[in-house]
N, C-alpha and C positions, 0 to 999 in steps of 0.2 A: 607491749607489743607481743607478748607470748600467748599462745592459744593451744588448746587440746582439742584436736579434730579427729572425729572417727570418719574413715572413708572406705568406701568399697571399691575394690579395684578388680578388673578382669584382666588376669595375667596368664603368661605361659608357663608351663612347668616342664623343665628339660627331662628327657627320658632317664637320665642317670639319677635323678631325684624321685623318680615315680614309685620306688618302692623303699622300704625301710631297712637300712644296714647299720652296723655299728657306728658308721661315720657319717651317713647322709640320711636325710628323711625328706620328705615333700616340703615340710616347713622350713628347713635349712636351705632347700634350693630356692624357695621364694625369698628368703632373706639374703642370700648371696647374690642372685641373679637380678632381683628387682629392688629391695628395700635399701641394702646397704649402699648402692650407688646414689641414692637419694640424699644421703646425708650431707649437710652443709651445702646444699645446692637449692636454687628455686624450683618448686614443683607446681606447676600451674593448678592442678586439681585441687590443692589446698591452699593456693594464693599465697604462698609464702615460702620461706626457708626451712627445710625440714631439719630439725636439731636432733631428734630422737623418734624412736617408734616403739611400741609395745602391744600387748594383747592381740596378737595375730591370730586369726582363726579362719578356717575354710567355712564358707558358707553353705557347702553341701557336702556330702560324703562322696560324691562321684565327681571326676573330671570329664571334660568332653573333648574328644578328638575331632578335629575339623578337617575335612578333606583328606589329603594324604600326608599332612603334616605329622612328623614324629612327636611334636610337642602337644601336651595336654593342656587344656584351657581350663581356669579354675577362677571362681569368684573368691575374693579374699577380703575379710574385714580387718582394718588395721587403726590404731589410734596413733596419731601423730602429735609430737610437740612441735609447734611451728612458730618462727619468728616472722611477724607480719607488721612492719611499720607502716603507717599511713599518713597521708598529708593532713598537717594540723596537730599531729602529736608532739608533745614536749618530751625531749630526751636529753641525755647528758653525754658529752664525748670528751675525750682527751685530745688536747691540741697536739697534733704529731708533726704537722707541717705548716709552714707559713710563707707566703709569697705576697708580692704587691698586689696581685690579682685575685687572691684567695686566701682561705684558712682551711686547713684539713683537719678533720677530728676522727678519732677512732672511738667506735661505740662498742661496749662490752669486750674490748680487746680483740674485736674480730672484724667489724663492718666499717668500711670508710664512708665519709660524709664530706662533701665538697660545699664550702660556703664561699660563694662568689662575691667578688668585692661590693657589688650593689646590694647585698644582703648582710654587710657588716655595718653595724650602728654607726650613725653619724657622730662625729666627734672622736672616733678612733682614728689613729694615725699610723701609717707605715714609715718605720724608721730604717733607712738604708743601712746595709752593713758597714760598719766601721764608724758610724755616726751615733751620737747620743740623742737623747729626746730634745735637747735645747739646740741641736744642729751642730755642736761642736764635736770634734773627733773623739770616739769612745777610748777609754783607757785600754790599753793592750798590756796583757800579762807577759810573763816570761815566754821567750820563744816566738813572740810576735802574734800570738793568738788571743783574741778576746771574744767575750760571748756575743754572738750576733755579727761578728765582723765579716764573715762570709755571706751570710743569707739576709740579714735583717730581720725585724720582727714588728709586730703590731703593738701599740699601746692604747689602753682604753681611754675613756674621757677624763680619768683621774690621773693618767700619766703612768699607770701600772702596765708592765709588760703582760701581754695576753698569753697565758701559758696554763698547764695543769687542766683540770675539768672545767668545762663551760656548757651551760644550758643552751639548747637551740630548738627551734621549731622545724619540724620536717615540711619542706615545701614540696618536694617532688620525690616519687619513688618509681624507679624504672627497673623493669625485669628485661634482661636480655639473655636469652638462653637459659643457662643454669645460675646466672650471676645476678645480683641486685645492686643497683647504684642508687644513691640518696643525694639529694641537695637540701641545704637548710638555710636558716637565717639565724644569726646569733642574737640572743637576748641580752 
């Protein structure tokens, strides 16, 4: 899901960055005002989440002033590292949440994936909190707290608790503003 993409962007340059000082340059202005805010957010021109950027260059030696605006306009070329999951892709996620209606996974310790009940394999069973796989009351440890007592958990077709890393297939990727949400089906 990782891609390196070179993009050409038409950006504004604030007057305070229009000349070089010991602490500011036109390039640092482009980074601070335009590129840094893109990090870890969905950016439509690259069709993915921007993780990093490098090799920034101005495409011409001159900027353009438009109308009475105090901002200069420049074309900038940038290489982006982009995270772009697509429908049908196979990924691995850590089970970080479970409910009777879904399983939640965390991919790369960063992105959430929802697995709705209809995409959980047949033969898997939801075990209500406080109940064992066989329907009997679960053992409760000292202090009245046992594993899964409050929340419950899923067990696979072999009776094993569904936890740790799980492979899944991406079923849908939706970009809303600067955020990305994913749905998948467990394998």
